N, C-alpha and C positions, 0 to 999 in steps of 0.2 A: 096625075095623070089618068086620063079617062079614055077607055076604048069600048067600042060595041062589039060584043063578042056572042054571035049566034042570036042577035035579038036581046041580048042581055047586057046591060051596061056593067062593065068591069072597071073598078077604080083601084089604082094603086095608092097605097098610104104607106107612109114610114110608121113601123110599130112603136106603139108607146108602152110603158110599163103595164098599162092596163090590158094591154093585148097579148101579154105574155102566155096565159093560158091558151089562146087560140093559136099562137105560134108554136107553142109545145104540142098540141094536138096534130097540127099539120106535120111537125117534124117526126111525131110517133108514127103517123100514117107512112111517111117516107121510109123510116126504119123498117116497118113491117114490110112495105112493097117491094123495096131494093135490097137492103141489107140482108133482110130476113130470108130472101130467096137465094141470095149470092153468096153468103158467107155464113157458114154453119156455126162459127163462135160469135156472131153479132148478138149483142145484148138488146133486143128490139124493144124491151121494157125501159131502158135507160131514159129516154126523154120524159116518160110519163113520171118515172119514179125518181130521177135525180136532175133533171135537165133544166128545172125551173131556174136555177141560179145561173147556169150557163146561159139559157137564152136572154134573162134579164140583162146579163153583161151584153150580149149582142144588141140589145135594144138602146142601151144606156152608154155604151162604149163610145169613146171619141174616134176610135179607128175602126168601128164595125157597123154594119148596116143590117137592118132586118125590114124587109118590105113585106107588106101583105097585099094579096089581090082579093077584092071584095066585090060582090055583086049588089048592084042597086043604089047603094049610097056608102059614104065614106065609114059608116058604122055598120054596114050590111054583113052578111055571112062570109067568112073566109074561105075561098076557093083555091088558095095557093099561096106559097111564100118563098122568099128568096133571103138567104143570109149571106153575109160577106164580111171580108176585114182586110185591112192593109197588113202586109206582112212587115215584120220588123228588117232593119237594115242588115244586108247580108255582105260581109267582108270580102267575099269572092266575087261578088258582082254589085260593087258600090254604086253604079250609076242605075241600077233597076230599082224601080219603085213599083212594086206588084200588089195588085189587088187580087185576092183569092174569093172566087165564088165558093163558098163553104157548102150550102145546101140549098136545093131548089126543089119544089114539088107544086103540081098542079093536080086538082081532084080530077078523076079519071072523065067525068063528064063533061069538063071543060078543056081537055087536052086537044090538041090539034086545031084550035081556034084562035091563037094568037096571045093567049095569056102568058105564057112562058116566054115568048118573045118580048113581050112589054116589060116582064120581069127583068130579062137580061139587058134591055135598053136601060132601064132604071139604074141597074148595076153599072153599066159602062158610064153613064152619065155621073154617078156618084163617085166612081173611081178618076174619071177625068178632072172633075173638081177638086180632087185631092192630089193631083199630080201624079197619078199612076201611069206609067209609060207600058205596062204589060198587065194582062189578066189572064189568070188560070183557073182551071177547075179540073175536078177528078171526077172519073166515072168508073164503075165496073167494066172491065173488058166485055162482059157478057151482056151488058145493057146497051146494045147496039141502038136502039131508039135513042137513048140519051146522047151517045156519041154522035149520030147522025144530027140530032138537033143542035148540038153545040158546034159542030164542024159547019153547019149552015149559017151561024153567027160569027164565024171568023176565027174560032179556035182551031189550032191544028196540033197534031201529036207533038209532044216535047220529049218524054221519055217512057218507058215503060218499067213497070214494076213487075216481077215474076214471083211466084210464091210455090212453095213445096209443102204441101200436107204431110207430116210425119206420123204415121201410126205408131203407137208405143203404149 
């Protein structure tokens, strides 16, 4: 998939094993930017330290997806990523085939120019090809920009998680 974004060609590629370091770097930036700001207990070093096997599994798994947004060419610099997976069977909702958008990030200088929308379009296409009839994503409640972005792409609130921090 190719799109022109502010005069720069952005190409979506399906990540390969050799792309795992670039995927880990993008995920590490997401952990720092999002989780690090919103969750005082988030281990923001996890992707770089321990995430290589996890992201390798996202790249090679039969029920997972790892997309990279690159500039200029299919092997150009990575400016964003999206990971997703098909959830397993749920006995309480046996007819639901759910695709979960696990993580997504676009470099700050490329935000607001359609890169994220292209990544989500790629996710929806992948999910549909696998028979999914629902797509889900989670975002921090304080990340109003992400919530606005996902709502603009058809996601609606499904449930809310509440947390109490206990001093002790």
